[in-house]
Backbone bond lengths (Angstrom), bond angles and torsions (degrees), N, CA, C in turn:
res aa  C-N    CA-C-N  psi(-1)  N-CA   C-N-CA  omega(-1)  CA-C   N-CA-C  phi
1 M - - - 1.415 - - 1.603 107.46 -
2 R 1.293 114.65 -46.10 1.478 119.49 -173.92 1.638 107.24 -67.52
3 G 1.321 112.53 -37.74 1.445 115.21 177.74 1.580 111.40 -65.60
4 F 1.249 114.79 -38.76 1.468 119.71 173.21 1.407 116.55 -54.75
5 R 1.409 113.76 -48.29 1.527 120.78 179.04 1.482 111.60 -59.80
6 I 1.391 116.78 -43.46 1.434 120.02 -179.71 1.559 109.22 -62.49
7 L 1.345 114.03 -41.56 1.513 116.41 -176.64 1.532 109.14 -65.26
8 M 1.324 115.46 -38.00 1.457 118.75 179.47 1.492 113.53 -64.22
9 C 1.353 115.56 -37.66 1.429 120.11 176.80 1.578 110.69 -63.91
10 L 1.333 116.61 -38.15 1.493 120.72 -179.79 1.507 110.26 -68.82
11 L 1.366 115.44 -39.75 1.463 119.17 -173.52 1.503 111.33 -77.51
12 L 1.369 117.55 -38.36 1.420 119.72 -170.98 1.561 106.84 -96.47
13 A 1.342 113.12 77.11 1.473 119.60 -178.48 1.538 112.52 -68.61
14 V 1.302 115.06 -14.00 1.450 117.35 -179.44 1.499 113.84 -70.15
15 L 1.375 112.32 -26.89 1.471 116.03 -176.78 1.519 111.08 -129.14
16 P 1.336 118.44 133.19 1.490 117.02 172.59 1.406 111.74 -71.75
17 C 1.414 120.21 156.27 1.425 122.53 171.33 1.573 109.82 -64.49
18 A 1.331 112.00 156.86 1.461 116.16 -179.57 1.429 112.95 -51.39
19 G 1.341 118.30 122.52 1.441 124.83 179.68 1.501 115.49 82.92
20 Q 1.364 118.19 -6.37 1.445 123.11 -177.23 1.528 106.76 -81.27
21 R 1.319 114.44 139.77 1.431 122.51 178.22 1.590 110.46 -74.03
22 A 1.386 115.74 125.83 1.430 114.12 174.63 1.447 117.04 -61.58
23 A 1.292 115.45 130.89 1.530 123.60 -174.87 1.546 107.95 -53.84
24 I 1.279 119.86 -38.91 1.444 118.76 -171.13 1.505 115.74 -64.18
25 N 1.382 114.19 -17.38 1.431 124.22 178.04 1.559 107.67 -63.49
26 D 1.267 118.47 -32.89 1.464 122.06 -172.40 1.485 113.68 -85.99
27 K 1.320 117.67 1.87 1.457 120.95 176.78 1.557 108.02 -98.54
28 R 1.346 113.75 140.31 1.476 117.79 -173.64 1.570 107.79 -65.11
29 A 1.362 116.13 -35.15 1.404 123.51 178.21 1.506 111.40 -153.04
30 P 1.342 120.68 153.61 1.454 116.48 176.41 1.529 110.17 -60.10
31 E 1.368 111.01 139.52 1.505 115.09 -172.34 1.557 111.91 -96.25
32 G 1.289 116.45 -2.05 1.441 119.93 -176.11 1.476 112.48 175.91
33 L 1.343 117.61 -176.53 1.476 122.26 -178.18 1.521 109.09 -62.83
34 E 1.238 121.73 -37.05 1.423 123.66 -175.97 1.564 112.81 -63.42
35 D 1.357 116.35 -37.44 1.450 118.98 173.00 1.465 114.09 -64.31
36 L 1.344 116.59 -39.82 1.481 123.31 176.33 1.576 110.36 -62.28
37 R 1.344 113.20 -40.35 1.463 115.00 179.25 1.481 112.29 -69.98
38 E 1.372 116.92 -29.56 1.455 118.99 177.73 1.488 109.10 -66.32
39 I 1.338 120.21 -46.47 1.476 123.17 176.79 1.559 107.94 -55.07
40 Q 1.329 116.49 -44.13 1.425 119.00 -174.95 1.511 111.00 -65.20
41 R 1.319 117.36 -42.57 1.453 121.89 178.65 1.481 112.32 -64.06
42 L 1.314 117.67 -41.60 1.510 119.19 178.63 1.513 109.15 -64.93
43 V 1.307 119.81 -48.09 1.420 122.06 -177.65 1.567 112.93 -62.66
44 Q 1.352 114.26 -37.97 1.468 121.02 -179.33 1.604 107.26 -64.72
45 A 1.315 113.87 -42.06 1.534 117.32 -174.50 1.546 108.84 -68.46
46 A 1.372 115.80 -32.61 1.534 116.67 -179.93 1.517 113.81 -85.46
47 M 1.286 116.31 -13.98 1.482 119.97 -166.65 1.565 112.95 -69.66
48 P 1.276 118.35 -41.04 1.596 114.66 -175.56 1.582 110.49 -59.78
49 A 1.285 119.23 -46.99 1.530 116.97 176.33 1.433 114.23 -66.82
50 A 1.262 118.77 -38.32 1.543 120.88 -179.80 1.451 109.98 -67.16
51 R 1.317 123.55 -41.34 1.441 124.03 179.88 1.500 111.72 -68.82
52 A 1.320 116.37 -37.86 1.496 120.91 179.41 1.548 113.25 -61.41
53 A 1.362 113.31 -33.21 1.508 119.66 -176.04 1.498 113.79 -91.35
54 T 1.345 116.27 -13.19 1.456 120.28 179.26 1.461 112.19 -84.37
55 V 1.321 115.81 125.59 1.453 122.34 -172.17 1.573 112.60 -121.11
56 C 1.284 114.12 157.95 1.449 119.97 171.23 1.542 108.52 -95.71
57 I 1.308 115.91 134.03 1.449 121.86 174.84 1.493 109.85 -100.67
58 K 1.416 116.45 114.08 1.463 119.50 -174.02 1.486 106.17 -100.62
59 L 1.343 113.60 116.09 1.449 121.23 177.95 1.518 115.27 -104.35
60 E 1.275 114.75 172.43 1.487 115.35 -179.99 1.511 113.18 -63.18
61 D 1.295 115.78 -34.44 1.518 122.77 -174.58 1.516 113.34 -118.76
62 G 1.377 119.45 25.91 1.386 121.68 173.75 1.496 112.15 152.44
63 F 1.379 114.97 -159.70 1.434 119.65 -171.42 1.636 108.16 -135.18
64 G 1.281 114.89 152.35 1.457 120.49 170.43 1.424 106.05 -144.80
65 S 1.379 120.24 -168.96 1.424 126.08 -175.68 1.497 108.40 -131.40
66 G 1.331 117.53 166.30 1.408 122.26 177.02 1.548 108.26 -162.38
67 V 1.334 117.72 177.99 1.491 121.47 178.19 1.478 107.79 -146.70
68 I 1.388 110.70 137.13 1.475 118.77 -175.72 1.614 107.70 -84.53
69 V 1.302 115.88 134.11 1.462 119.72 -171.42 1.613 108.77 -121.25
70 S 1.346 120.77 5.42 1.414 121.58 174.06 1.537 110.34 -151.76
71 K 1.371 119.14 154.12 1.415 119.82 -175.13 1.486 115.42 -65.58
72 D 1.351 117.61 -18.05 1.478 120.45 176.39 1.519 113.27 -89.11
73 G 1.377 119.48 6.65 1.400 119.44 171.21 1.554 116.91 98.88
74 L 1.263 118.49 23.81 1.392 121.08 175.30 1.545 114.23 -77.65
75 I 1.355 119.24 130.88 1.443 120.34 -167.01 1.548 110.25 -118.86
76 M 1.242 120.91 135.37 1.469 125.02 167.48 1.518 107.09 -100.21
77 T 1.365 115.39 135.29 1.424 123.26 178.58 1.526 110.26 -155.94
78 A 1.283 120.82 -166.10 1.399 125.41 178.83 1.572 110.65 -97.93
79 A 1.374 112.86 150.17 1.460 117.10 176.36 1.530 114.31 -65.53
80 H 1.319 115.27 -35.98 1.444 117.03 179.81 1.550 113.74 -71.80
81 V 1.338 117.74 -12.18 1.447 122.85 173.07 1.529 109.86 -80.16
82 T 1.368 116.91 -55.46 1.400 116.53 -179.04 1.554 112.63 -72.03
83 G 1.206 119.80 -25.08 1.464 125.77 176.39 1.523 116.68 72.45
84 G 1.256 120.04 -7.55 1.399 124.20 -176.85 1.503 117.04 170.93
85 T 1.243 118.01 -177.81 1.509 119.82 175.90 1.498 113.37 -95.33
86 D 1.271 117.12 155.22 1.534 122.75 176.98 1.563 110.81 57.67
87 T 1.337 119.33 36.04 1.475 121.23 174.63 1.519 108.76 -102.27
88 E 1.305 118.19 147.95 1.421 122.98 179.97 1.531 109.61 -102.11
89 F 1.317 114.76 148.10 1.439 120.34 173.77 1.463 111.82 -158.97
90 T 1.279 119.73 -178.31 1.486 125.94 -176.30 1.518 107.80 -109.61
91 V 1.326 117.04 133.62 1.456 120.86 171.98 1.519 107.70 -106.76
92 V 1.414 113.46 137.58 1.464 117.99 -177.26 1.472 108.66 -122.46
93 F 1.309 118.50 121.72 1.417 122.36 174.66 1.517 113.71 -79.68
94 E 1.314 118.72 164.19 1.464 123.95 -170.70 1.580 110.27 -58.28
95 D 1.268 112.71 -28.95 1.576 116.65 -178.88 1.532 110.66 -83.72
96 G 1.351 118.18 -0.56 1.443 119.76 178.62 1.513 115.05 98.37
97 R 1.348 116.66 -9.38 1.480 119.31 178.60 1.473 112.39 -66.47
98 E 1.343 114.38 135.91 1.541 118.15 -175.62 1.526 107.88 -115.02
99 V 1.322 115.99 143.57 1.392 123.33 172.54 1.555 109.42 -141.29
100 K 1.291 119.24 161.29 1.432 124.94 -175.46 1.521 106.72 -92.78
101 A 1.345 116.89 150.00 1.391 123.31 -178.73 1.588 108.72 -146.09
102 K 1.279 116.95 167.12 1.445 123.16 178.15 1.519 111.85 -143.82
103 S 1.264 115.31 135.01 1.509 122.00 -179.73 1.515 115.01 -64.79
104 L 1.215 121.90 141.16 1.439 122.99 174.50 1.551 107.01 -104.45
105 G 1.341 118.00 -131.66 1.478 118.88 -179.44 1.497 111.45 -84.99
106 L 1.312 113.61 174.19 1.466 124.50 -179.36 1.515 111.19 -155.70
107 N 1.369 114.20 163.79 1.409 123.62 171.93 1.491 110.15 -122.78
108 S 1.365 113.97 106.21 1.507 118.87 -172.41 1.530 111.01 -73.68
109 D 1.356 117.44 -11.78 1.467 117.41 177.10 1.515 112.41 -81.18
110 T 1.363 116.32 -36.25 1.518 120.34 -176.52 1.490 112.36 -101.09
111 D 1.284 120.16 -13.33 1.492 124.12 -175.93 1.539 110.73 76.09
112 A 1.297 120.54 33.69 1.432 123.30 177.92 1.507 108.21 -105.79
113 A 1.371 116.22 139.83 1.445 121.00 177.33 1.569 110.34 -148.88
114 L 1.296 112.17 156.03 1.491 118.37 174.79 1.484 107.33 -124.88
115 A 1.351 114.07 152.89 1.480 122.75 179.06 1.492 107.77 -143.42
116 R 1.363 119.51 172.73 1.353 123.54 177.84 1.482 114.20 -144.97
117 I 1.316 118.37 136.28 1.494 119.09 174.46 1.565 107.32 -74.92
118 V 1.280 113.78 131.09 1.396 117.83 -171.59 1.537 113.35 -92.26
119 E 1.293 117.24 -10.97 1.466 123.24 179.03 1.478 108.17 -89.08
120 E 1.317 117.41 125.03 1.427 126.34 -177.24 1.479 113.61 -58.81
121 G 1.302 118.78 140.18 1.439 122.02 -177.74 1.495 113.66 157.72
122 E 1.230 119.43 174.04 1.528 122.00 175.13 1.581 106.07 -109.38
123 Y 1.284 114.34 136.78 1.455 120.62 -170.07 1.474 108.60 -128.72
124 P 1.388 118.92 150.12 1.464 121.21 179.20 1.628 106.96 -67.94
125 F 1.288 110.68 145.71 1.493 113.64 -177.91 1.581 108.80 -149.12
126 V 1.306 112.03 162.74 1.530 118.44 178.26 1.540 109.14 -115.96
127 E 1.313 111.43 164.71 1.434 121.96 -179.29 1.598 110.19 -86.49
128 V 1.314 114.11 133.91 1.480 117.27 -178.56 1.553 107.29 -92.24
129 D 1.316 115.72 139.24 1.419 124.76 174.68 1.481 110.64 -66.60
130 R 1.346 121.85 99.81 1.450 123.65 178.31 1.478 116.31 -90.92
131 E 1.315 118.61 -2.89 1.418 120.96 -177.82 1.562 113.12 -98.66
132 D 1.310 114.54 -2.15 1.498 119.38 -176.00 1.488 110.29 51.82
133 S 1.396 113.76 50.42 1.497 120.14 -169.06 1.495 114.20 -86.46
134 V 1.310 118.46 -16.54 1.441 118.57 -175.47 1.513 111.96 -62.11
135 Q 1.343 116.88 142.82 1.477 122.99 -177.81 1.542 108.96 -127.68
136 L 1.331 110.85 164.63 1.410 117.96 174.20 1.463 114.51 -58.89
137 G 1.295 121.51 128.67 1.487 122.67 -178.09 1.528 112.08 91.67
138 D 1.335 120.08 -4.67 1.558 117.13 -178.45 1.589 107.75 -70.79
139 W 1.255 111.87 148.44 1.438 121.79 170.83 1.495 112.60 -75.53
140 V 1.301 122.54 134.92 1.443 128.00 -179.09 1.510 110.36 -143.04
141 F 1.340 115.15 161.14 1.487 117.76 171.79 1.494 110.12 -133.31
142 A 1.282 115.42 139.71 1.461 127.87 -173.40 1.558 106.16 -105.13
143 L 1.376 110.57 139.47 1.479 118.20 170.50 1.456 109.62 -125.69
144 G 1.360 117.43 157.91 1.377 122.20 178.12 1.522 111.11 175.17
145 H 1.297 117.97 166.93 1.449 126.01 174.34 1.486 109.67 -95.89
146 S 1.304 117.22 73.36 1.448 127.00 -176.80 1.548 109.31 -55.57
147 G 1.323 112.76 121.97 1.552 118.84 174.80 1.545 111.61 76.00
148 G 1.354 115.92 4.56 1.478 117.13 -178.15 1.519 112.12 110.82
149 F 1.393 117.19 170.11 1.416 117.68 -178.19 1.568 114.41 -70.18
150 D 1.337 112.65 135.71 1.506 118.65 176.75 1.577 104.65 -139.40
151 K 1.261 113.82 108.01 1.506 115.45 -176.21 1.533 112.58 -65.98
152 D 1.301 119.39 -35.71 1.371 122.76 -175.98 1.535 109.56 -68.75
153 R 1.315 118.12 -36.34 1.389 123.19 178.92 1.504 116.23 -81.94
154 G 1.333 112.29 -41.70 1.555 119.32 -178.23 1.548 112.75 79.51
155 V 1.267 114.98 -166.35 1.466 122.45 179.25 1.531 108.63 -64.69
156 V 1.268 118.07 142.32 1.443 127.32 177.26 1.567 110.82 -97.60
157 A 1.267 115.55 124.96 1.509 119.30 177.37 1.500 112.91 -111.78
158 R 1.388 113.10 137.84 1.484 120.28 177.38 1.510 109.61 -132.28
159 V 1.269 117.41 138.38 1.475 122.94 -177.66 1.525 107.26 -107.30
160 G 1.320 119.07 140.21 1.463 125.08 -177.21 1.504 112.84 -160.66
161 R 1.320 113.14 -163.23 1.500 119.48 176.37 1.521 110.27 -135.54
162 I 1.303 119.58 157.66 1.449 121.96 171.11 1.518 105.31 -77.18
163 V 1.366 112.81 125.03 1.494 118.02 -176.97 1.521 113.40 -108.67
164 R 1.372 112.97 -11.05 1.482 115.40 -179.34 1.528 107.27 -162.89
165 T 1.344 117.17 138.35 1.425 122.63 175.43 1.584 109.51 -124.57
166 A 1.323 115.25 147.61 1.439 122.56 177.09 1.531 104.75 -139.85
167 S 1.392 112.07 -178.74 1.411 115.91 -173.62 1.544 115.01 -68.10
168 R 1.347 116.39 -28.05 1.469 116.71 -176.90 1.561 109.90 -136.09
169 T 1.324 117.58 19.18 1.451 122.50 171.40 1.480 111.92 -158.69
170 M 1.346 115.47 171.61 1.375 122.73 174.59 1.529 109.32 -148.89
171 Q 1.344 113.11 154.86 1.519 120.12 -176.63 1.568 107.92 -116.64
172 S 1.331 112.49 137.83 1.485 117.05 172.45 1.578 107.02 -124.30
173 D 1.346 114.74 168.06 1.464 119.89 176.55 1.453 109.97 -105.04
174 C 1.393 116.92 23.08 1.438 118.59 173.63 1.571 108.84 -70.30
175 N 1.312 119.29 141.60 1.431 121.13 -176.50 1.544 109.74 -81.36
176 L 1.322 119.86 116.95 1.453 122.38 -174.65 1.570 107.06 -127.39
177 I 1.363 116.58 151.25 1.416 122.25 175.00 1.480 109.19 -136.58
178 G 1.398 118.39 -178.04 1.450 122.81 177.23 1.454 109.34 -56.62
179 G 1.390 115.21 141.59 1.457 122.94 -178.66 1.558 110.59 102.12
180 D 1.360 113.73 -26.61 1.482 116.43 177.89 1.478 111.63 -78.04
181 S 1.327 119.41 -17.88 1.461 121.87 -175.60 1.537 112.17 -55.03
182 G 1.308 115.30 129.62 1.474 121.41 -179.83 1.490 110.33 94.09
183 G 1.330 118.68 -6.99 1.508 121.48 -179.37 1.482 113.18 -80.20
184 P 1.347 120.56 168.39 1.396 125.79 -170.42 1.514 116.79 -89.13
185 L 1.336 117.25 146.05 1.379 124.93 169.40 1.499 110.76 -114.61
186 F 1.324 119.24 125.38 1.474 126.78 -173.21 1.491 114.86 -114.43
187 D 1.332 115.16 146.76 1.485 118.80 171.60 1.550 105.71 -82.87
188 L 1.343 114.97 -179.90 1.435 118.31 -178.19 1.454 115.04 -74.50
189 N 1.425 116.92 -7.24 1.447 119.46 174.44 1.544 111.30 -92.56
190 G 1.320 116.89 5.12 1.459 122.91 179.02 1.575 113.19 79.96
191 K 1.388 116.62 10.63 1.420 120.80 174.78 1.634 111.22 -81.15
192 L 1.288 113.11 144.38 1.483 119.32 176.01 1.448 112.98 -78.98
193 V 1.398 112.11 110.88 1.532 113.07 -178.47 1.469 111.91 -110.01
194 G 1.369 120.96 -1.32 1.419 118.12 176.76 1.509 109.98 -172.80
195 I 1.385 114.84 174.05 1.445 124.00 -178.63 1.579 105.75 -131.67
196 H 1.323 113.51 131.64 1.525 119.16 -179.01 1.510 109.97 -60.12
197 S 1.293 118.23 129.63 1.456 124.01 -179.05 1.496 110.18 -112.97
198 R 1.329 114.73 -84.56 1.488 122.62 -175.89 1.503 111.91 -98.99
199 V 1.380 114.89 113.38 1.483 119.39 175.50 1.482 109.75 -85.04
200 G 1.371 120.75 117.32 1.317 128.01 -173.12 1.526 115.76 -68.16
201 D 1.348 116.01 168.13 1.530 119.04 178.17 1.542 107.23 -69.41
202 K 1.327 115.67 -32.74 1.487 117.16 176.14 1.481 106.00 -101.57
203 L 1.383 113.68 142.22 1.380 122.58 -174.48 1.559 117.88 -49.51
204 P 1.319 115.56 -46.44 1.426 119.02 -176.75 1.511 116.55 -84.13
205 E 1.323 119.89 8.70 1.394 125.58 -176.37 1.545 112.14 -115.25
206 N 1.387 113.90 89.35 1.426 118.57 -173.77 1.491 111.20 -137.17
207 L 1.343 117.04 147.12 1.393 123.82 -175.24 1.556 110.98 -111.95
208 H 1.363 114.73 146.87 1.500 120.54 -171.93 1.550 104.51 -129.24
209 V 1.322 116.91 149.28 1.425 124.25 168.25 1.489 108.92 -87.27
210 P 1.398 121.20 115.40 1.502 118.64 -179.82 1.540 112.10 -64.01
211 S 1.357 112.62 153.36 1.417 111.77 -176.08 1.515 110.50 -69.15
212 A 1.331 117.43 -21.24 1.517 119.96 173.38 1.517 111.00 -54.48
213 E 1.312 120.59 -34.10 1.453 122.58 -177.09 1.543 111.58 -72.29
214 F 1.322 115.84 -28.74 1.451 120.69 173.05 1.507 107.78 -69.57
215 L 1.253 117.24 -49.12 1.554 120.76 -175.79 1.480 112.20 -60.62
216 K 1.352 117.66 -31.77 1.498 119.12 -177.49 1.559 110.36 -62.02
217 N 1.355 116.62 -36.48 1.440 121.63 -176.43 1.490 113.45 -117.51
218 W 1.350 118.20 29.58 1.405 123.05 -172.23 1.535 113.67 -60.44
219 E 1.301 117.93 -45.50 1.459 119.23 -177.50 1.417 114.76 -70.41
220 K 1.337 118.55 -33.38 1.491 124.46 176.87 1.496 107.71 -65.86
221 M 1.329 117.22 -46.51 1.482 117.40 -179.93 1.439 112.29 -67.77
222 M 1.336 120.12 -35.64 1.421 121.52 178.16 1.582 112.48 -65.63
223 S 1.330 114.83 -26.09 1.465 116.46 -179.76 1.519 109.64 -91.24
224 G 1.338 121.31 8.21 1.430 124.70 174.18 1.481 116.73 86.89
225 E 1.366 118.10 16.95 1.422 120.98 -173.01 1.570 110.11 -76.63
226 F 1.245 116.65 144.06 1.467 126.36 176.99 1.591 103.58 -101.14
227 M 1.397 115.44 107.18 1.467 119.27 -178.75 1.550 114.11 -109.25
228 G 1.252 115.51 145.42 1.483 122.08 171.40 1.505 109.75 91.52
229 E 1.370 110.87 171.62 1.435 119.21 177.83 1.499 110.60 -129.19
230 G 1.413 115.14 25.39 1.407 122.35 -176.73 1.506 117.24 -74.90
231 P 1.305 117.67 179.66 1.493 125.16 -174.16 1.498 112.26 -77.79
232 F 1.220 122.90 -8.57 1.569 120.20 -165.22 1.506 111.44 -85.89
233 A 1.291 120.29 -17.24 1.523 125.24 -179.39 1.462 107.88 -158.89
234 Q 1.416 114.08 143.04 1.375 119.89 178.10 1.591 112.01 -87.29
235 K 1.278 117.97 135.96 1.448 119.54 -179.20 1.531 110.19 -68.69
236 P 1.315 116.47 135.58 1.465 117.77 -177.47 1.518 110.41 -57.57
237 E 1.414 116.29 140.06 1.485 122.66 177.66 1.450 105.69 -100.38
238 L 1.282 115.06 90.89 1.472 121.65 179.24 1.519 110.38 -56.46
239 G 1.289 119.74 137.23 1.418 125.89 178.94 1.483 113.09 88.74
240 K 1.299 117.20 -4.88 1.539 122.57 177.84 1.447 110.43 -94.27
241 G 1.263 121.44 -1.77 1.501 122.00 179.19 1.506 109.72 -72.81
242 Y 1.249 115.94 122.21 1.516 128.37 -173.86 1.509 111.70 -102.66
243 L 1.344 116.93 125.08 1.502 122.63 -179.76 1.471 109.35 -103.12
244 G 1.310 119.23 -49.63 1.473 121.98 173.51 1.505 110.83 101.12
245 I 1.367 121.10 35.41 1.496 121.28 176.40 1.480 111.41 -136.09
246 L 1.351 119.13 160.92 1.402 127.57 170.95 1.516 108.39 -117.69
247 V 1.320 117.28 125.73 1.471 119.33 -178.22 1.517 109.86 -130.22
248 E 1.374 113.36 164.96 1.501 118.83 170.29 1.466 106.21 -140.33
249 G 1.384 117.21 161.20 1.404 122.27 -177.32 1.485 110.18 -68.74
250 R 1.380 115.92 154.13 1.475 122.90 174.24 1.547 109.85 -117.18
251 E 1.315 115.53 140.06 1.418 117.89 177.48 1.538 109.69 -64.17
252 G 1.306 119.89 131.15 1.368 125.07 -175.53 1.428 117.59 93.38
253 G 1.328 117.64 -0.01 1.419 123.95 179.61 1.487 119.94 109.62
254 G 1.375 119.01 150.87 1.401 119.73 -174.84 1.483 114.78 90.39
255 V 1.386 118.83 160.99 1.443 119.24 169.81 1.473 109.35 -126.03
256 V 1.352 111.46 143.75 1.497 118.39 -176.79 1.545 111.27 -92.64
257 V 1.312 114.40 135.06 1.491 118.44 177.70 1.583 108.49 -76.03
258 K 1.348 115.25 114.17 1.447 121.23 177.79 1.520 116.17 -90.21
259 R 1.349 113.46 -26.74 1.446 118.13 -178.61 1.495 110.05 -154.55
260 V 1.314 119.14 144.21 1.447 125.00 178.57 1.529 104.92 -122.55
261 G 1.332 116.14 130.16 1.444 116.68 176.53 1.478 118.54 -58.00
262 S 1.282 119.77 155.58 1.520 120.64 179.57 1.431 113.12 -67.03
263 E 1.415 117.94 -18.38 1.424 120.13 177.20 1.555 105.91 -152.47
264 G 1.297 116.50 155.38 1.452 116.59 -179.17 1.496 110.29 135.45
265 P 1.333 117.19 175.60 1.484 123.52 178.50 1.537 116.60 -51.11
266 A 1.370 111.62 -49.12 1.521 118.61 -171.47 1.621 103.48 -65.15
267 K 1.274 119.51 -45.37 1.396 122.96 -179.52 1.560 112.15 -61.70
268 E 1.302 115.15 -41.98 1.486 119.48 -178.54 1.530 110.74 -69.54
269 A 1.331 115.81 -27.61 1.497 122.36 -175.54 1.502 109.51 -84.53
270 G 1.374 117.27 -13.96 1.500 120.87 174.28 1.473 111.52 94.44
271 L 1.372 122.39 15.76 1.453 120.87 173.36 1.531 110.85 -66.01
272 K 1.270 113.31 146.14 1.537 120.30 -173.35 1.501 107.46 -129.13
273 V 1.387 112.38 153.87 1.400 120.39 173.04 1.547 110.21 -62.67
274 G 1.268 116.85 131.99 1.502 121.34 -172.68 1.494 115.89 99.60
275 D 1.375 116.24 -20.53 1.412 117.51 171.70 1.537 114.73 -55.60
276 V 1.279 120.91 144.40 1.458 124.99 175.60 1.444 109.92 -109.17
277 I 1.355 115.21 119.30 1.500 116.87 176.85 1.584 107.84 -89.79
278 L 1.276 115.35 118.31 1.442 117.60 -176.88 1.528 111.71 -87.93
279 K 1.398 113.47 -40.39 1.501 118.46 -177.58 1.458 108.06 -140.42
280 A 1.386 117.27 151.70 1.462 125.05 167.33 1.461 109.85 -124.78
281 D 1.352 117.52 120.77 1.422 120.16 -177.62 1.567 112.23 58.01
282 D 1.359 111.34 35.81 1.514 121.40 -179.80 1.526 112.33 64.90
283 K 1.359 117.12 22.69 1.453 119.42 171.98 1.520 109.29 -109.30
284 A 1.293 117.92 129.80 1.446 119.44 179.94 1.471 113.87 -67.89
285 L 1.387 115.80 139.18 1.436 120.73 -176.52 1.572 108.64 -110.60
286 S 1.298 117.09 142.00 1.486 119.28 173.33 1.518 110.48 -136.43
287 S 1.358 119.46 -2.04 1.464 121.16 179.98 1.514 109.26 -152.63
288 R 1.334 117.79 164.59 1.452 122.33 175.66 1.526 109.49 -58.93
289 E 1.433 116.04 -38.71 1.424 119.15 -173.49 1.594 110.64 -67.62
290 D 1.289 113.53 -25.61 1.581 116.46 175.05 1.477 108.95 -63.16
291 L 1.324 118.84 -46.33 1.478 121.14 -177.79 1.473 109.70 -71.85
292 Q 1.325 120.47 -36.82 1.417 122.12 177.10 1.496 113.11 -63.53
293 G 1.298 116.62 -37.84 1.480 123.32 176.07 1.496 114.29 -58.23
294 I 1.337 112.27 -40.21 1.494 118.92 177.22 1.498 111.67 -69.57
295 L 1.335 114.84 -46.70 1.445 118.60 177.52 1.585 114.34 -61.07
296 A 1.260 118.38 -26.94 1.438 125.12 -179.54 1.461 108.44 -65.25
297 E 1.366 121.85 -22.45 1.458 123.04 178.11 1.453 110.07 -102.45
298 K 1.320 118.57 19.32 1.489 120.71 178.79 1.506 111.39 -117.27
299 A 1.332 116.60 146.90 1.454 124.31 -179.35 1.562 108.01 -111.65
300 P 1.319 118.55 159.17 1.494 120.98 170.32 1.557 109.11 -50.48
301 G 1.312 114.76 134.90 1.452 117.38 179.10 1.577 113.75 95.95
302 N 1.335 114.22 -24.30 1.456 117.95 177.82 1.543 106.03 -71.27
303 R 1.359 115.59 161.77 1.412 121.47 176.67 1.537 114.55 -112.90
304 I 1.259 117.45 145.66 1.469 122.78 172.72 1.475 113.28 -121.95
305 A 1.309 117.51 134.54 1.511 122.22 -178.16 1.478 107.09 -101.09
306 L 1.390 116.83 117.48 1.474 124.59 178.29 1.472 107.97 -106.29
307 E 1.402 111.76 128.10 1.502 118.31 169.30 1.480 105.39 -91.77
308 I 1.307 121.92 115.46 1.453 123.45 -178.14 1.530 110.41 -114.42
309 E 1.319 114.55 157.97 1.376 123.11 172.75 1.531 111.53 -120.36
310 R 1.290 116.02 125.69 1.519 119.73 -174.67 1.513 106.84 -140.84
311 E 1.325 116.33 118.94 1.492 127.89 -179.92 1.528 107.63 47.54
312 G 1.306 116.76 47.45 1.469 121.84 168.32 1.552 114.43 87.82
313 E 1.365 113.72 -5.21 1.487 120.28 179.64 1.584 107.28 -112.01
314 T 1.432 110.96 149.77 1.438 114.89 -179.34 1.598 106.48 -117.46
315 E 1.264 114.63 149.13 1.433 122.96 176.77 1.523 110.18 -152.79
316 I 1.316 112.43 163.49 1.498 121.05 -178.70 1.536 108.74 -104.77
317 L 1.218 118.73 130.53 1.499 124.99 172.35 1.516 109.05 -117.53
318 T 1.271 117.16 121.47 1.481 119.89 176.03 1.546 107.58 -106.81
319 I 1.300 114.86 117.76 1.463 123.20 -167.82 1.532 112.54 -119.52
320 K 1.273 118.20 131.24 1.439 126.34 -179.68 1.553 108.93 -87.61
321 L 1.315 116.76 117.29 1.452 119.09 -173.21 1.539 112.08 -77.64
322 A 1.344 115.42 148.65 1.399 124.52 179.09 1.546 111.48 -95.62
323 H 1.321 116.93 178.93 1.483 117.12 177.95 1.520 110.35 -87.75
324 R 1.398 114.12 127.58 1.450 117.01 175.55 1.537 110.96 -76.14
325 D 1.338 114.43 122.24 1.440 118.81 176.04 1.578 113.87 -79.95
326 E 1.236 120.78 144.22 1.465 124.15 -179.68 1.539 107.48 -68.72
């Protein structure tokens, strides 16, 4: 069996063996048409799985990209795309199918972030390079939803090389534009080697977060931790989450809405004077201080789930908090 595998690797020059470095990477430049065809064959072989797992991240104020790395919908993307922890957004597949997702943890120093699709199912995914195998000069290809989602066009692919490496970042000459941020960078084996971070002023000058930087802090990001003080995401300001109501305790439990601001999240969500809030984030309320205590742990952009009673009927309102002005 071992001899058969070796023979197959020798015969199938179009594909490297699993984990084997593509020979074209060790050439300073393609030496002829056959070298270019080899790059083409390798990229074409890896492309179907890579395209299927590359998604558009639809945000309230724009678009980004990401890539699914587990069958249950775990996504690697950039911190400046998710913008924070515990934020909700829409993921769009190349065929236009949409699902809901929520951001997990991030590292604002390196621009790395994780998110997860919250709708149950099995999703296409790619393998992450866990050996930090990419080297200076390696051929790579970048995918992303350049400029935002376009079903007729689909995912955009660009081929290039790694032109610079550093301790926490690497640079390629793949042409990227806005909307590609958070998208995947693959080696010729189809392994995920990085995530697009900073799109340069010049098309071929772009920086990527190596997969190794994600793996270093994987458990912390999976647990929803906000790491770093860097420029790529603002740390949540707990206690700044604004709801826009005045309440008072009710005998027997719950708090009664006495006033709703003329504008703000509560008004937009349809809360009315006289509504009784029974629970906030599944915690029973009996006083104004109970609600204030829960809001003290919330930042702008976080959501709060309110179970309300209105005219004898109960319902759940999930409200996104605004920023509390001083």
